[in-house]
C-alpha positions in Angstrom: 30.0 29.3 -50.0 31.8 30.6 -53.1 29.5 32.5 -55.6 29.6 30.4 -58.4 28.8 27.4 -56.1 26.0 29.2 -54.6 25.0 30.0 -58.1 25.2 26.1 -59.1 23.1 25.4 -55.9 20.3 27.6 -56.7 19.9 25.8 -60.0 19.4 22.3 -58.4 15.9 20.9 -58.6 15.3 18.6 -56.1 11.3 18.5 -56.7 12.3 16.9 -60.0 13.7 13.7 -58.1 11.5 10.6 -59.2 9.4 8.8 -56.3 11.7 5.9 -57.3 14.8 7.9 -56.8 13.3 9.1 -53.4 12.7 5.6 -51.8 16.4 4.8 -52.6 17.4 8.0 -51.0 15.1 7.2 -47.8 17.2 4.9 -45.9 19.9 7.4 -45.8 17.4 10.4 -44.5 16.4 7.9 -41.9 19.9 7.2 -40.7 21.0 10.9 -40.6 17.8 11.6 -38.8 18.2 9.1 -36.3 21.7 10.3 -35.5 20.8 14.0 -35.2 17.9 12.8 -32.8 20.7 11.1 -30.6 23.0 13.8 -31.1 25.4 11.4 -32.3 28.3 12.1 -34.9 26.9 11.3 -38.6 29.7 9.3 -40.5 29.1 8.4 -44.0 31.3 6.5 -46.3 30.6 6.6 -50.1 32.0 3.4 -51.5 32.4 2.6 -55.5 34.8 0.2 -56.9 37.8 2.4 -57.6 37.0 5.5 -55.6 37.8 7.7 -58.2 34.5 9.3 -59.7 31.2 8.8 -58.3 32.2 8.1 -54.5 34.1 11.3 -54.4 31.5 13.1 -55.8 28.9 12.0 -53.5 31.5 12.7 -50.6 31.8 16.3 -51.6 28.4 17.1 -52.3 27.0 15.3 -49.1 29.3 17.4 -46.9 28.3 20.5 -48.8 24.5 19.8 -48.4 25.1 19.2 -44.7 27.1 22.5 -44.3 24.4 24.2 -46.3 21.3 23.0 -44.0 23.7 23.6 -41.1 23.3 20.1 -40.0 25.8 19.7 -37.4 28.4 16.6 -36.8 28.3 15.3 -40.3 31.6 13.8 -41.8 31.7 12.1 -45.0 34.3 10.0 -46.5 34.9 8.0 -49.5 36.6 4.5 -50.6 36.8 1.9 -52.9 37.2 -1.8 -53.3 40.6 -0.7 -54.8 42.8 2.1 -54.8 43.5 3.9 -57.9 43.3 8.0 -58.2 40.7 10.5 -58.3 40.0 11.2 -61.7 41.2 14.6 -62.8 37.9 15.1 -64.8 36.2 14.9 -61.3 38.4 17.7 -60.0 37.7 19.8 -63.2 34.2 19.5 -63.0 34.1 20.5 -59.4 36.2 23.7 -60.4 33.7 24.5 -63.0 30.9 24.1 -60.7 32.4 26.6 -58.1 34.7 24.5 -55.8 38.3 25.7 -54.9 40.3 22.4 -55.6 43.9 22.2 -54.7 46.5 19.7 -55.4 48.4 19.4 -52.0 50.3 16.1 -52.6 51.5 15.0 -56.2 52.2 11.4 -57.0 50.3 8.4 -58.8 47.5 9.0 -56.0 47.2 12.7 -55.8 45.8 14.4 -52.7 43.4 17.0 -53.3 42.0 19.8 -51.0 38.4 20.6 -52.1 37.2 23.8 -50.7 33.3 25.2 -50.7 34.0 27.9 -48.3 36.9 30.0 -47.7 36.9 29.1 -43.5 35.6 25.6 -44.0 37.3 22.7 -43.6 38.4 21.2 -46.9 37.1 18.0 -48.0 40.3 15.8 -48.7 40.1 13.9 -52.1 42.2 10.8 -52.8 41.7 7.2 -54.1 41.8 4.7 -51.0 40.2 1.3 -50.1 36.7 1.8 -48.1 38.8 0.2 -45.0 41.7 2.8 -45.0 42.6 4.1 -41.5 41.7 7.5 -43.0 37.9 6.6 -42.8 35.8 5.5 -39.8 36.1 2.1 -38.3 32.9 1.9 -36.8 29.2 3.6 -36.8 29.0 4.6 -40.1 26.6 4.5 -42.9 28.2 2.4 -46.0 26.6 4.2 -49.3 27.2 1.6 -52.3 27.5 4.1 -55.1 28.0 1.5 -57.7 26.3 -1.8 -58.4 29.9 -3.7 -58.7 31.1 -2.7 -55.2 27.6 -3.4 -53.7 27.8 -6.8 -55.2 31.5 -7.2 -54.5 31.3 -6.5 -51.0 28.6 -8.2 -49.3 30.0 -7.3 -45.9 31.4 -4.2 -45.1 33.3 -4.3 -41.5 32.4 -1.6 -38.9 29.2 -0.4 -40.9 26.1 0.3 -38.8 23.9 0.7 -42.0 24.6 -0.5 -45.6 22.6 1.4 -48.3 23.1 0.8 -51.9 22.4 4.4 -53.6 23.9 3.8 -57.4 25.0 6.4 -60.0 25.6 5.7 -63.4 29.6 5.8 -64.2 30.6 8.9 -66.1 33.6 6.9 -67.2 31.5 5.9 -70.3 32.0 9.3 -71.8 36.0 9.2 -71.5 37.8 10.3 -74.6 34.8 11.5 -76.1 33.2 15.2 -77.0 30.6 14.5 -74.6 32.9 14.2 -71.6 32.5 17.4 -70.1 28.9 17.4 -70.2 28.4 13.8 -68.8 30.4 14.6 -66.0 28.8 18.0 -65.2 25.4 16.0 -65.4 26.6 13.2 -63.1 27.8 15.7 -60.5 24.6 17.7 -60.6 22.6 14.6 -60.1 24.5 13.6 -57.0 24.4 17.3 -55.9 20.4 17.5 -56.4 19.9 14.2 -54.5 22.5 14.8 -51.7 20.7 18.4 -51.0 17.3 16.4 -51.2 18.6 14.1 -48.4 19.8 16.8 -46.0 16.7 19.3 -46.9 14.5 16.5 -45.3 16.3 17.0 -41.9 15.3 20.7 -41.6 11.4 19.9 -41.7 
């Protein structure tokens, strides 16, 4: 892990997660535990409306958490009910929290390589629909990170498990003096909860 990222991780306080949130996270813990026990690939697709903010943060932090706790065969993806673009503030927030973020294709929908270690495969970040060919087709957990996507997608083809784990959209702070603070807080909340999930697999 990069040094600044390690410092960010060291500050996460999983003990402060409420019992209500722990109950919401438990189905994902159970899904991953079962896959580990069966020695199967663990595919997780984080889904939001625009695949621009929360789903990307969830994808990145879940991948980092699995690496941190040495959980093998974890592959994290993200998608939306529609394709837009990864919101630039998300990339900026991840840089500030210690990731290496590199734009590898520039367009209306840029493609980013998001690295947490020099020698680890990067997370590839760009907006896509949840059923994009880039994402897994079967045997994955569909994690609904916003209530709009959860309500708007009653059926996710190929999903082995559908789990709502919703987060407040940091978009409400856009164009305000609070934007950086709000995005950092949402990223850290997601990080804390993903680290809690994967920490339960080592006990």
